C-alpha positions in Angstrom: 41.2 -121.9 -160.9 37.7 -122.1 -162.7 35.4 -124.8 -163.7 32.2 -124.9 -166.0 28.9 -124.0 -164.0 25.6 -126.3 -164.5 24.6 -124.6 -167.4 27.6 -125.0 -169.7 28.8 -121.4 -169.8 32.5 -120.9 -169.5 35.2 -118.8 -167.6 37.2 -116.4 -169.6 40.5 -117.5 -168.0 44.1 -117.3 -169.2 45.2 -120.9 -170.3 42.1 -121.4 -172.4 42.3 -122.0 -176.1 39.1 -121.6 -178.3 39.7 -125.5 -179.2 39.4 -126.3 -175.4 36.5 -123.8 -174.7 34.5 -125.8 -177.4 35.6 -129.5 -175.7 34.4 -128.3 -172.2 31.0 -127.1 -174.0 30.8 -130.5 -175.2 31.3 -132.3 -172.3 29.1 -130.3 -169.9 26.1 -131.2 -172.1 23.7 -133.5 -172.8 24.4 -135.1 -169.4 22.4 -137.4 -168.0 21.9 -138.8 -164.3 24.9 -141.4 -165.2 27.4 -139.2 -166.5 29.3 -138.8 -169.3 31.8 -141.9 -170.6 35.2 -140.4 -170.6 37.2 -143.7 -171.0 38.4 -142.1 -174.6 40.5 -139.5 -172.4 42.6 -142.8 -171.3 46.2 -142.0 -171.8 45.5 -138.4 -171.9 46.0 -137.8 -168.4 46.7 -134.0 -169.4 44.3 -133.4 -171.7 41.5 -134.6 -169.0 42.8 -132.1 -166.6 42.6 -129.2 -169.2 39.1 -130.5 -171.1 37.0 -132.2 -168.6 38.6 -131.0 -165.3 39.0 -127.5 -166.7 42.0 -126.7 -165.1 43.7 -123.5 -167.2 46.9 -124.0 -165.9 49.5 -127.3 -165.2 53.4 -126.6 -164.3 55.5 -128.5 -166.6 56.7 -130.5 -163.3 52.9 -131.6 -162.8 52.7 -132.5 -166.6 56.3 -134.5 -166.2 54.2 -136.3 -163.5 50.8 -137.0 -165.2 53.0 -138.4 -168.1 55.2 -140.3 -166.0 52.7 -142.3 -164.0 51.1 -142.9 -167.8 53.8 -144.2 -169.1 56.0 -146.2 -166.0 55.1 -148.5 -163.5 56.7 -146.8 -161.0 57.3 -143.0 -160.3 58.7 -141.5 -157.8 58.8 -137.6 -157.1 60.9 -135.8 -154.5 59.5 -132.2 -154.3 59.6 -129.1 -152.7 57.4 -127.7 -150.5 54.1 -125.8 -151.9 54.5 -127.2 -155.5 51.2 -128.8 -155.7 52.0 -132.2 -155.0 48.3 -133.1 -153.5 46.9 -131.3 -156.3 48.4 -133.5 -158.9 47.5 -136.8 -156.6 43.8 -135.3 -155.7 42.5 -133.3 -158.1 44.1 -134.7 -161.2 45.2 -138.4 -160.7 42.2 -139.4 -158.5 39.3 -138.7 -160.7 41.6 -139.3 -164.0 42.3 -143.2 -163.0 38.6 -143.5 -161.9 36.6 -141.7 -164.9 38.8 -141.8 -167.6 41.5 -144.9 -167.1 38.2 -146.3 -165.3 40.4 -148.6 -163.0 40.9 -148.9 -159.2 43.1 -146.0 -157.3 43.8 -146.4 -153.9 45.6 -143.6 -151.5 47.4 -144.3 -148.3 49.4 -141.3 -146.4 51.2 -141.9 -143.1 48.4 -139.8 -141.1 44.7 -139.5 -140.9 45.2 -135.7 -141.3 47.4 -136.0 -144.5 45.0 -138.5 -145.9 41.6 -136.9 -145.1 42.5 -133.2 -145.3 44.8 -132.9 -147.8 44.8 -135.3 -150.2 41.3 -136.2 -150.4 40.3 -132.6 -149.3 41.4 -132.0 -153.1 39.7 -135.2 -154.6 36.4 -134.4 -153.1 36.9 -130.9 -154.6 37.5 -132.0 -157.6 34.4 -134.3 -158.0 32.5 -131.9 -156.2 32.9 -129.4 -159.1 32.4 -132.0 -161.9 30.4 -134.6 -160.3 27.2 -133.8 -162.5 28.9 -134.7 -165.6 31.1 -137.6 -164.1 28.1 -139.4 -162.1 29.0 -142.1 -159.7 28.8 -141.3 -156.3 31.4 -140.2 -153.5 32.1 -140.1 -149.3 35.0 -138.8 -147.2 37.2 -141.5 -148.4 36.2 -142.9 -152.0 34.9 -141.8 -154.7 32.7 -144.6 -157.1 31.6 -145.1 -160.7 31.2 -148.7 -160.4 32.8 -151.9 -158.9 35.8 -151.5 -161.2 36.5 -148.1 -161.6 36.6 -146.3 -158.0 38.6 -145.3 -155.9 39.2 -144.9 -151.8 42.2 -143.8 -149.4 43.1 -145.2 -146.0 45.8 -144.8 -143.2 47.4 -148.6 -142.1 49.6 -148.6 -138.8 53.3 -148.0 -139.8 53.8 -151.9 -139.6 51.1 -153.2 -141.0 50.5 -154.2 -144.7 47.5 -155.9 -144.9 45.7 -152.6 -146.5 47.1 -153.7 -149.9 46.3 -157.4 -148.7 45.1 -159.4 -152.0 44.4 -156.2 -154.3 45.0 -157.4 -157.7 43.4 -155.5 -160.5 44.2 -155.1 -164.1 44.0 -150.9 -164.0 45.8 -150.1 -160.6 47.0 -147.1 -159.6 48.8 -146.9 -155.7 49.6 -143.5 -154.1 51.6 -143.1 -151.5 51.5 -139.0 -150.4 53.6 -137.8 -148.2 55.9 -140.9 -149.2 58.7 -139.7 -146.6 56.9 -141.1 -143.7 55.8 -144.6 -145.2 57.0 -147.1 -143.4 59.0 -150.4 -145.1 56.1 -152.7 -144.6 53.6 -150.3 -145.8 55.9 -149.8 -149.1 56.3 -153.5 -149.8 52.9 -154.3 -149.2 52.1 -151.4 -152.1 55.1 -153.0 -154.4 53.6 -156.7 -154.0 50.7 -155.3 -155.5 51.9 -154.2 -158.5 51.8 -157.2 -160.6 50.0 -156.4 -164.2 51.1 -154.6 -167.2 48.9 -151.6 -166.0 49.7 -151.2 -162.8 51.2 -147.6 -161.5 52.8 -146.7 -158.5 53.3 -142.9 -157.4 55.1 -142.3 -154.4 55.5 -138.3 -154.2 56.6 -136.0 -150.8 59.3 -134.0 -149.5 62.4 -135.6 -149.4 62.9 -135.6 -145.8 65.3 -138.0 -144.9 67.5 -140.5 -146.6 67.2 -144.5 -145.3 64.3 -144.5 -145.8 62.1 -146.8 -148.5 60.8 -143.3 -150.2 64.7 -142.6 -150.4 65.8 -146.1 -151.7 63.1 -145.7 -154.3 64.7 -142.3 -155.5 68.2 -143.4 -155.7 66.6 -146.1 -158.5 64.6 -143.5 -160.4 63.1 -140.3 -159.8 61.6 -136.9 -160.8 62.5 -134.0 -158.8 60.8 -130.7 -158.3 62.9 -127.7 -156.7 61.6 -124.5 -156.0 63.3 -122.9 -158.4 61.3 -124.1 -161.8 57.6 -122.9 -160.0 56.3 -120.0 -162.1 55.3 -118.2 -158.7 59.0 -118.0 -157.9 61.3 -118.9 -161.1 60.9 -115.0 -162.2 63.1 -114.0 -159.0 66.0 -116.1 -158.8 69.1 -117.0 -160.7 72.0 -119.9 -159.8 74.7 -118.4 -158.7 78.1 -120.2 -158.5 78.0 -121.6 -155.2 74.9 -123.9 -156.4 72.5 -121.6 -154.5 69.7 -119.8 -156.4 69.3 -116.1 -154.5 67.4 -113.3 -155.8 68.4 -112.1 -159.1 70.5 -108.9 -158.2 68.6 -106.0 -160.6 65.4 -106.8 -158.1 67.4 -107.1 -154.8 66.5 -103.2 -154.3 62.6 -103.2 -155.1 61.9 -106.7 -152.9 64.2 -105.5 -150.0 64.5 -102.9 -147.5 67.8 -101.1 -146.3 67.9 -103.4 -143.7 67.5 -106.7 -145.7 63.9 -107.1 -144.8 61.4 -108.7 -147.4 59.2 -106.1 -148.4 55.4 -106.8 -147.8 54.1 -107.6 -151.5 52.1 -104.4 -151.7 55.4 -102.6 -151.6 57.5 -104.3 -154.1 59.2 -101.8 -156.6 57.3 -101.6 -159.9 60.5 -103.1 -161.8 59.6 -106.4 -159.8 56.2 -106.4 -160.4 56.8 -105.9 -164.2 59.3 -108.4 -164.4 57.1 -111.2 -163.0 54.3 -110.6 -165.0 56.3 -110.5 -167.9 58.0 -113.8 -167.3 54.3 -115.4 -166.5 53.0 -114.0 -169.9 56.1 -115.1 -172.0 55.9 -118.7 -170.5 52.2 -118.9 -170.5 51.7 -119.3 -166.9 50.0 -117.3 -164.1 50.5 -116.9 -160.4 49.2 -120.0 -158.4 47.6 -119.0 -155.1 48.8 -121.0 -152.1 51.5 -122.4 -153.5 54.9 -121.2 -153.2 56.2 -118.1 -153.0 59.2 -115.6 -152.9 58.2 -114.5 -149.2 58.2 -118.4 -148.1 61.8 -118.9 -149.8 63.5 -115.8 -148.1 62.1 -117.1 -144.5 63.4 -120.1 -144.7 66.6 -118.9 -145.8 66.6 -116.5 -142.8 65.3 -119.1 -140.1 67.1 -122.2 -141.3 69.6 -121.5 -143.8 70.9 -122.0 -147.1 72.6 -125.7 -147.0 70.5 -126.8 -144.1 68.5 -130.1 -143.7 65.2 -127.9 -144.3 66.6 -126.1 -147.1 67.8 -129.4 -148.8 64.2 -131.1 -148.6 61.8 -128.3 -148.7 63.9 -125.7 -151.4 65.9 -127.6 -153.2 64.2 -130.9 -152.9 67.1 -133.2 -151.9 67.6 -135.7 -149.0 69.6 -134.4 -146.6 72.1 -136.9 -145.8 71.8 -138.9 -142.6 75.3 -139.7 -141.3 76.4 -142.8 -140.1 77.8 -141.1 -137.2 74.2 -139.3 -136.2 72.9 -140.5 -132.9 69.7 -140.2 -134.0 69.1 -140.5 -137.4 66.7 -138.2 -138.8 64.6 -141.7 -140.0 64.3 -143.0 -136.3 62.5 -139.5 -135.5 60.2 -139.5 -138.8 58.9 -143.2 -137.6 58.3 -141.8 -133.9 56.5 -138.8 -135.6 54.3 -141.5 -137.8 54.2 -143.8 -134.7 52.0 -140.9 -132.2 50.2 -140.1 -135.1 48.4 -143.8 -135.6 46.4 -142.2 -132.4 44.5 -139.2 -131.5 45.6 -137.3 -128.8 42.7 -138.3 -126.3 43.8 -142.4 -127.6 47.5 -142.0 -126.0 46.6 -139.6 -123.0 44.2 -142.8 -122.3 46.5 -145.1 -122.9 49.1 -143.3 -120.7 46.7 -142.2 -118.0 48.9 -144.2 -115.3 51.8 -142.7 -116.4 53.1 -139.7 -114.6 55.2 -136.8 -116.4 59.0 -136.9 -116.6 60.3 -133.6 -117.6 63.8 -133.0 -118.6 65.8 -129.8 -118.2 68.9 -128.0 -120.4 70.3 -125.2 -117.7 71.3 -122.4 -120.3 74.5 -120.8 -119.4 73.6 -117.3 -120.9 74.9 -117.5 -124.3 72.9 -120.8 -125.0 68.4 -121.3 -124.3 67.2 -123.3 -121.7 64.7 -126.0 -122.9 62.6 -128.3 -121.0 61.2 -131.6 -122.2 57.9 -133.2 -121.3 57.2 -137.3 -121.6 55.2 -139.5 -120.6 55.3 -143.3 -120.7 57.1 -144.1 -124.2 55.7 -140.7 -125.7 57.4 -137.4 -126.0 54.8 -134.8 -125.5 56.7 -131.2 -125.7 59.9 -129.7 -126.2 60.3 -125.9 -125.5 63.4 -123.3 -125.0 63.6 -119.8 -123.6 66.6 -117.3 -124.3 69.1 -116.9 -121.3 69.9 -112.9 -120.4 73.4 -113.6 -118.9 72.4 -112.5 -115.5 72.3 -113.8 -112.0 68.3 -115.1 -112.2 68.7 -117.5 -115.5 68.5 -120.2 -112.9 65.7 -119.1 -111.3 63.5 -118.4 -114.7 65.1 -122.3 -115.9 63.4 -123.5 -112.8 60.6 -121.8 -113.2 59.7 -123.1 -116.6 59.4 -126.9 -114.8 57.3 -125.4 -112.4 54.6 -124.1 -115.0 54.9 -127.1 -116.8 54.1 -128.9 -113.4 51.3 -126.5 -113.0 49.6 -127.6 -116.1 50.9 -131.2 -116.9 51.0 -132.6 -113.3 53.9 -133.4 -111.0 56.6 -135.9 -111.8 60.6 -136.3 -111.9 62.7 -133.9 -113.3 66.1 -134.8 -114.8 68.0 -131.7 -114.9 72.1 -131.4 -115.9 74.1 -131.2 -113.0 76.6 -129.7 -114.1 77.7 -126.0 -113.6 74.4 -123.4 -114.3 72.6 -126.6 -113.7 73.2 -127.3 -109.8 71.4 -124.2 -108.8 68.5 -124.9 -110.8 68.4 -128.3 -109.6 68.7 -126.6 -106.0 65.8 -124.1 -107.0 63.3 -127.1 -107.8 64.4 -129.4 -105.2 63.3 -126.6 -102.7 59.7 -126.5 -104.2 59.6 -130.4 -103.1 59.5 -131.5 -106.9 61.0 -135.1 -106.8 64.3 -133.9 -108.6 67.6 -135.7 -110.2 70.5 -134.7 -111.4 72.0 -136.0 -114.1 76.0 -136.0 -114.4 76.9 -137.0 -118.4 80.6 -137.1 -117.0 80.1 -140.3 -115.0 80.8 -143.7 -115.6 78.3 -145.8 -117.3 76.4 -148.9 -116.2 78.3 -150.7 -119.0 81.7 -149.7 -118.8 82.4 -151.9 -122.0 80.3 -150.8 -124.6 80.0 -146.8 -123.4 82.7 -144.1 -122.4 80.5 -142.5 -120.1 76.9 -142.3 -119.1 75.9 -139.6 -121.8 76.8 -142.4 -124.5 74.7 -145.0 -122.9 71.7 -142.5 -122.1 71.5 -141.2 -125.7 72.0 -144.9 -127.2 69.2 -146.4 -125.0 67.2 -143.7 -126.8 67.8 -144.3 -130.2 67.8 -148.1 -129.5 64.5 -147.4 -128.4 63.7 -145.2 -131.7 65.3 -148.1 -133.7 62.4 -150.6 -132.3 59.7 -148.4 -132.7 58.7 -148.4 -129.0 59.0 -144.8 -128.7 56.3 -142.1 -130.1 56.8 -138.2 -130.6 53.9 -136.0 -130.8 53.9 -133.1 -132.8 56.4 -130.3 -131.5 55.2 -127.2 -133.9 58.2 -125.2 -134.1 60.1 -127.1 -132.1 60.0 -130.1 -134.6 62.6 -129.2 -136.7 64.7 -127.7 -134.1 65.1 -131.3 -132.2 65.3 -133.5 -135.6 68.4 -131.6 -136.1 69.7 -131.9 -132.8 69.7 -135.0 -132.9 71.0 -136.1 -136.6 73.5 -133.5 -135.9 75.0 -134.9 -132.6 77.6 -137.6 -134.0 79.1 -140.4 -132.3 82.5 -142.0 -132.0 84.6 -144.7 -131.1 87.4 -144.4 -128.6 90.8 -146.4 -128.5 89.3 -148.7 -126.4 86.4 -149.4 -128.6 83.4 -147.8 -126.8 80.6 -145.8 -128.1 81.2 -141.7 -126.7 79.6 -138.8 -127.9 81.8 -136.1 -129.7 82.5 -132.8 -127.9 80.0 -130.4 -128.3 81.7 -128.3 -129.6 81.6 -130.0 -133.1 78.1 -130.4 -132.6 77.6 -126.8 -131.8 79.8 -125.7 -135.2 78.2 -128.4 -137.2 74.3 -126.4 -136.0 75.5 -123.4 -135.6 73.9 -123.4 -132.2 73.6 -125.5 -129.2 71.9 -128.5 -129.3 69.3 -127.9 -126.2 66.4 -129.5 -127.4 67.9 -132.5 -128.1 69.6 -132.5 -124.7 66.7 -131.9 -122.8 64.4 -134.6 -124.0 67.1 -136.9 -123.4 67.6 -135.9 -119.8 63.9 -136.1 -119.6 63.6 -139.7 -121.0 66.0 -140.4 -118.3 64.2 -138.2 -115.3 63.0 -141.7 -113.6 64.7 -145.0 -113.2 65.0 -146.6 -116.1 61.9 -147.8 -118.1 60.8 -150.3 -120.3 59.3 -149.1 -123.7 57.1 -152.2 -124.4 55.4 -151.4 -121.2 54.5 -148.0 -122.4 53.1 -148.5 -125.3 
């Protein structure tokens, strides 16, 4: 992306017409210390992007978002990964609202990182490249022309709607970025501000979980932006009869090797390169660096599978439906992730320092992985898995995972699956003088009237604590998606006696395509020590 230099010279770039070049020059000349007045661009966000910000190309989807924000009180955008969500909000809408509409723009997102380092990073760059013609001033989380024309961003605790308390302006734009992580309280607080005819609201994000305020809003009206419409990848795909987009047959031999592995870009065949160039020229676009790519989509196809929750939300831009039978719905998991991000890791560590770690070990049997979780107080700090080899040393390797974590994070209690191969690992751990307890999910529950067995009772206790927002989940890296899907795809049933029962694991494995090892390990870890009161830990 190219912008004007301070002396008014204009870059030669695909996407600029002679008329646009002339307007860009005019907008950059005769600048005062207070900047130019761009109020005549009110109602023209696309023209503002091209002619004032100097953006040479906007995708049709981005243009649709800009027009919707201009024309509608509420715009809900469920978007795939890497299509420019933060770019349209931060680089275009924030400066447009401040300097063209000359109103108040307020942004929020679930975490500090999302506000400061993603959305407002885009806003700071956009303002910095144009501040000599805009005037005003800016900081880490604000841009201000005057008291009426300004923008600021904030994060708020997931249950606190005070961030929007008493905000009423004639020209008001509220932006909820990464909207699927916004709590009902925050969303309701924002919605209550939309009282004037010139008030607008944009919710935008990946559609990660059904049942959230974002999902409910999108059911009323939405713009959906799947990966396939983006010019970076549209040239390579076609929709097949089953509704799945796949690489065009005529391009496959130029993009994949003989084993079906995608080639590095520099090794793509000339036919693929030519097809891409011809498509971009035909639609008047060019490749957008850092946006979604064919390589990313094909890696997601291999790693997560077509039709998986990851595929649905981040590629197809559709909400993966939470079954009413999910023992721990995805939205509960996301609420716990948001809760953790309200504090820094060091603040959580200080808050929980009087609590010893609790570890949970799910022992694999040669076909399934070992998995280990680590809790401290009300926080799930980590989960990880390790492949098994199917030999006589697997139980020892499982025990070694525990002792390695104890050396790194400190001694505590360990909950171990005490059925089959788990009993062997439990014996080894105890011989290391570690306090460990075997957990047999087939035993009777304490509340025999409500639960069919201990497994159902222990899962349900975690479900209720998450539902009440009493637990927090730290970033889990590569295992975050795996744990969320393990829990969401573990279903519960009712017995003939009206008791809650977890379905047979064979059904869960069939649904997931694997065993829910991380999900089970996290439950073992939560219950590694005697019952706790989560309210005392948060």
